[in-house]
N, C-alpha and C positions, 0 to 999 in steps of 0.2 A: 692766630698764634703770633707772638712777637719774636723777631729774630734780630740778633746782632751778628754781623759778619766781620771777620778779621782776615785781611789779605796780607800774606808775608812774602810772596814771590813777585819778582819783577816781570813786566810784560815781555821783555826781550829774551828771557831765558828760563821762564817757568810757565807751566800751565795754570798756575794758581789764579791769576787775575781773570783769565777767560772762564775757568770753571766757576769762579765766584760770580761773575756776571751772569752766566747762564742760570745759576742757582737763584740769584737775586731776581732775575726776570720771572722765573717760575713762581717764586714766593709771592711777588706782587700780582701776577696774573691769577693766582688762586685766592686772592683777597686777604692775604696775610700782611703783616706790617713789618717793616725793617726799621728798627729804632736807632740803629747806628751802624755805619760802615767805618771800620778802623783799618788804616793802611800802615803797616809796620815793617821794619827791616827793609829788604829790597822792594817790598810792596809800595813804598812811598813813591817809587818811580812811575807808578800808575797816574800820579797827580801832576807830573811835569807837563808844562805846555810846550816844551821845545823838542821833545822826542818826535821823530818822524820815521816811522817804519817804512820799509820798501813798499813799492806800489802793489806787490803781489801778496802782502800780508795785511791782516786786519789792524786797524789803528785802535787798539784797546784803550789807550788813554782818552781818545776822543769819544769812543763808545761809552766808557764809564762816565765821562762828564755829561754827556747827553742824558744818560739814565738818571744820574744824580739830580740834575736840574729838572728834568721832566717830572720826577716824582718828589721833588723838594725834600731830598733825603739829607740826613745829618752825616756828612762825610768828613771824617777827621783823619788827619795825617800826623803821625808821631813826629813832634818837632825835633827831638834829638836825632832820630834816624834820618829825617829829612835834611837837617843841617849837615850831617855827615856825608850825605849823598848829593848835596848841592841843589836841593829843592827848597826854595825860599819864597815867602810872600814879600810884599812891599815893606812891611814893618821890620822883618828880619834883615832884609837887604839894607835898609837904612841903619839899623842897629850895628851891623858889622861892616858898614861902608862897602858893600858889594856893588858891582857894576850894573846889576839888574835883578829882576825877580822872575820866577817861572812857575809859581803855583797856579794851577788852573782855577778858573772861576767856579765857585760852588763848593770848594774844599776849604777847610780851616786847619791851621797848625795848632796842635795842643799836645798835652802830655799823656803819658801812658795811663794815667788815672781815668781818662775817657774810655779806655778799653774796659776797665773794671766797671765803670758806671754803666756802660752799654750792656755788659753781661748781667748786671743787677736788674736793669730795666726789662731785659728780654726773657722770654721763656727758654730760648735756646741760643747759645753762642756757637757759631759754626766757623771753623778756621780753615783757611786754604793756604797751603804751602808749608814751609819748614816748621 
């Protein structure tokens, strides 16, 4: 079965990214395919490279990045939501003359149409969060 996952909650204040990661791991372990991961609203904070949780908490952004890269997944971050929350890649940093970029390796910024495209490619779209 093919799945597309949408994550709407932030790692710091929502269970959504952690639940989505557990689900994604189970999907892959059972031999199913994840055709797209889409991070939207506060979920874009999952893709920031500069968040550092306290030592007694899980580093979900790091865990997600490792999962995405180890399974070569298509991980898309909504560009509008990301810009609003200060998550940018080198291209957007240059475009807006920002002092740096913080999008984790393995993710790409793109539009909301990628969520629709993922839903069309998948047998199931599963959402986590708001």
